Backbone as a ProteinNet text record, in pm:
[ID]
protein_1_A
[PRIMARY]
XXXXXXXXXXXXXXXXXXXXXXXXXXXXXXXXXXXXXXXXXXXXXXXXXXXXXXXXXXXXXXXXXXXXXXXXXXXXXXXXXXXXXXXXXXXXXXX
[TERTIARY]
363.3	471.8	465.2	430.1	418	303.4	196.5	82.7	123.3	202.4	251.1	337.6	419.1	504.3	419.1	312.9	223.9	154.4	104.8	36.6	134	252.9	354.1	391.1	408.1	440.6	329.4	206.2	91.7	86.2	108.3	107.2	215	332.8	441.3	407	348.9	312.7	204.8	104.3	-4.1	50.8	132.2	189.5	274.3	354.6	438.1	355.5	250.5	164.2	93.1	43.1	-27.2	67.9	188.8	286	322.8	343	374.2	257.5	136.2	17.4	1.6	23.5	12.1	118.9	239.4	346.7	315.6	262.7	225.1	114.2	13.4	-96.6	-45.9	39.9	93.8	173.1	253.1	331.6	240.4	133	39.1	-30.8	-72.6	-139.8	-45.7	79.6	176.3	197.3	209	229.4	110.3	-10.3	-130.1	-137.3	-108.2	-111.2	-6.8	109	216	175.2	120.5	76.9	-33.8	-128.8	-238.4	-184.9	-94.4	-37	42.4	117	195.8	105.7	-5.8	-98.9	-168.2	-210.6	-284.5	-192.9	-75.4	17.9	157.3	189.8	317.9	439.7	430.3	546.4	543.3	454.1	445.7	564.9	613.4	724.1	678.5	774.7	744.5	694.4	600.1	548.5	656.2	641.8	736.6	723.2	832.6	823.4	740.4	667.6	583.7	671.6	622.8	701	709.2	816.4	835.3	727	682.3	580.9	634.4	542.4	581.4	643.8	745.9	807.7	709.5	726.7	640.5	660.6	549.9	565.2	636.8	699.8	769.3	668.5	704.1	610.8	592.3	690.8	681.8	580.5	490.2	396.3	270.8	258.2	139.6	26	-83	-193.9	-303.5	-405.1	-513.2	-584.6	-607.5	-679.5	-602.9	-472.7	-395.4	-386.8	-381	-381.4	-512.3	-623.1	-754	-772.1	-720.4	-728.3	-650.2	-532.8	-451.3	-522.4	-581.3	-654.5	-773.9	-846.2	-961.9	-919	-805.3	-753	-721.7	-659.2	-627.3	-754	-857	-983.5	-1047.9	-1044.8	-1104.9	-1035.2	-906.3	-831	-853.8	-924.2	-950.1	-836.6	-743	-628.7	-654.9	-757.8	-798.9	-945	-978.7	-1118.5	-1186.7	-1319.3	-1393.1	-1358.8	-1337.4	-1302.6	-1165	-1068.4	-934.9	-939.5	-1016.9	-1029.4	-1089.4	-1197.9	-1264.3	-1170.3	-1093.2	-1001.3	-892.4	-833.2	-727.1	-783.5	-902.5	-966.2	-991.7	-1041.9	-1066.4	-935.6	-829.7	-699.3	-649.6	-664.1	-617.4	-700.4	-831	-917.5	-910.1	-873.4	-864	-735.2	-636.9	-506.6	-502.7
-3533.8	-3443.3	-3321.7	-3343.9	-3231.8	-3141.2	-3199.7	-3120.2	-3028.8	-3084.3	-3004.4	-2889.2	-2915.8	-2810.4	-2701.4	-2739.7	-2641.3	-2557.5	-2623.2	-2550.7	-2456.3	-2504.6	-2422.4	-2302.8	-2328	-2218.7	-2116.1	-2163.1	-2072.5	-1990.3	-2054.6	-1982.3	-1874.9	-1907.8	-1809.4	-1692.9	-1723.4	-1617.1	-1527.2	-1586.8	-1508.7	-1421.6	-1480.2	-1405.7	-1288.4	-1314.4	-1207.5	-1094.8	-1132	-1028.7	-949.7	-1017.4	-948.9	-854.5	-899.7	-813.2	-691.4	-712.9	-598.6	-501.1	-555.8	-470.9	-391	-455.2	-386.6	-278.7	-308.6	-209.7	-89.8	-115.3	-6.2	79.2	14.1	88.8	171.2	112.6	184	306.4	289.8	401.8	512.2	474.3	574	646.7	572.8	635.4	729.5	687.8	774.6	902.7	889.4	1007	1100.8	1045.8	1129.2	1196.2	1121.6	1178.3	1288.3	1265.4	1364.7	1492	1476.1	1593.3	1668.3	1595.7	1659.5	1733.6	1670.5	1732	1858.1	1851.4	1967.1	2081.2	2046.3	2148.4	2215.5	2136.5	2190.4	2257.8	2200.8	2252.9	2258.4	2366.9	2372.3	2354.3	2381.7	2370.2	2243.8	2152	2027.5	1937.4	1860.6	1768.7	1655.2	1595.7	1485.1	1364.6	1288.9	1170.6	1063.8	982.9	873.8	769.6	707	605.8	486.9	428.2	312.6	190	97.6	-24.6	-103.7	-177.5	-258	-365	-401.2	-506.3	-638	-718.3	-847.1	-934	-1010.1	-1097.1	-1204.8	-1251.1	-1356.1	-1483.3	-1551.7	-1675.3	-1781.1	-1874.1	-1982.2	-2062.1	-2090.5	-2156	-2303	-2366.7	-2509.8	-2541.1	-2636	-2683.6	-2599.4	-2492.8	-2409.1	-2472.6	-2503.2	-2569.2	-2469.3	-2519.7	-2433.3	-2361.5	-2431.7	-2370.1	-2250.6	-2265.7	-2153.8	-2039.8	-2072.5	-1968.1	-1890.7	-1962.8	-1897.2	-1816.9	-1868.6	-1796.1	-1665.1	-1671.3	-1549.8	-1448.4	-1495.5	-1405.3	-1344.2	-1424.7	-1374	-1267.4	-1288.1	-1188.2	-1057.2	-1067.2	-946.3	-872.4	-948.3	-885.6	-821.1	-888.5	-834.2	-705.1	-694.7	-574.1	-463.1	-493.8	-393.9	-377.5	-470.5	-460.7	-525.2	-609	-670.7	-636	-606.6	-585.6	-721.1	-719.7	-845	-911.2	-830.9	-886.1	-952.6	-887.4	-945.8	-1074.8	-1073.3	-1193.1	-1307.4	-1278.7	-1383.4	-1440.4	-1353.4	-1398.3	-1488.7	-1448.1	-1528.8	-1658.5	-1650.8	-1770.8	-1872.2	-1824.8	-1914.2	-1974.8	-1897.6	-1946.7	-2056.4	-2034.5	-2134.2	-2261.5	-2246.8	-2365.4	-2437	-2364.7	-2425.2	-2500.2	-2479.1	-2545.3	-2683
72.6	100.4	7.2	-118.3	-211.6	-169.4	-118.2	-73.3	42.6	133.3	245	195.2	96.3	40	-24.7	-92.4	-155.9	-49.8	54.4	162	231.3	256.3	321	233.1	105.6	13.4	7.2	5.6	3.4	130.7	244.1	371.8	374.4	324.3	320.4	229.1	114.5	19.6	78	139.6	199.4	310.8	395.9	506.5	455.9	354.3	297.4	239.2	164.2	105.5	213.6	314.8	423	494.8	525.5	593.4	509.2	379.1	291.5	285.7	272.5	265.8	394.9	508.5	636.9	651.7	608.7	616.6	527.3	407.4	316.9	377.3	433.6	496.4	613	693.4	807.9	762.6	659	607.3	554.2	485.3	433.8	548.5	648.9	764.1	837.4	851.5	917.2	837.6	706.5	622.1	630.9	628.5	639.5	776.2	880.3	1015.2	1028.5	972.2	978.9	904.9	785.8	708.6	780.1	836.9	909.5	1030.7	1100.8	1219.9	1182.3	1075.2	1032	987.8	926	878.8	996.2	1095.3	1208.8	1310.6	1334.8	1434.1	1371.5	1303.8	1233.7	1324	1453.7	1540.2	1626.3	1596.9	1675.1	1641.2	1740.1	1712.4	1620.8	1553.4	1461.4	1540.9	1481.6	1552.6	1567.1	1671.2	1695.2	1584.2	1544.9	1439.8	1486.8	1393.7	1425	1446.7	1527.5	1547	1417.2	1402.5	1281.5	1275.9	1154.1	1143.9	1199.2	1249.6	1307.3	1199.2	1235.1	1134.9	1091.4	970.1	916.4	997	1028.7	1104.3	1022	1090.6	1021.1	940.2	816.6	726.3	760.1	817.4	843.7	952.1	924.2	1022.8	1040.5	969.5	984.2	905.5	971.8	904.3	868.6	803.2	754.8	868.1	976.3	1087.6	1141.9	1161.2	1214.5	1113.1	984.5	881.5	884.9	892.8	895.9	1024.3	1134.5	1260.7	1252.2	1193.1	1177.7	1088.3	980.1	891.2	963.8	1040.9	1114.7	1215.8	1279.9	1373.5	1302.5	1185.5	1109.2	1067.5	1027.5	989.3	1111.2	1226	1348.7	1391.8	1363.8	1397.9	1296.2	1188.6	1086.3	987.1	986.6	897.4	761.9	754.3	627.8	603.3	479.9	445.3	432.4	429.5	412.4	280.2	175.7	45.4	49	112.9	123.8	205.1	313.7	395.8	315.2	242	163.5	57.5	-7.3	-111.5	-54.6	56.4	117.5	176.9	232	286.9	176.2	61.3	-51.3	-100	-99.9	-143.2	-48.6	81.3	178.2	168.4	161.3	156	22.3	-82.8	-214.2	-238.1	-153.1	-174.1	-116.3
[MASK]
+++++++++++++++++++++++++++++++++++++++++++++++++++++++++++++++++++++++++++++++++++++++++++++++

């Protein structure tokens, strides 16, 4: 039972960090796009706000396979670097 709690806690922490990192990246990309757009077209309308990041999945019952699958999806989408993926994968498999 303690092992399950540790795995669940790790999954929640990883998910939270990934969501925060994605939100930060999205905000930076939006700011850069906005600045570029303003520089190139000073009279262009402001870009539409980005959709809110997906809520963190429920921590209960999430196993290693689903955690690794989620990380692989994020890497495939280009949202995680290979180094970030390897670090989180090692963390999940090491717990």
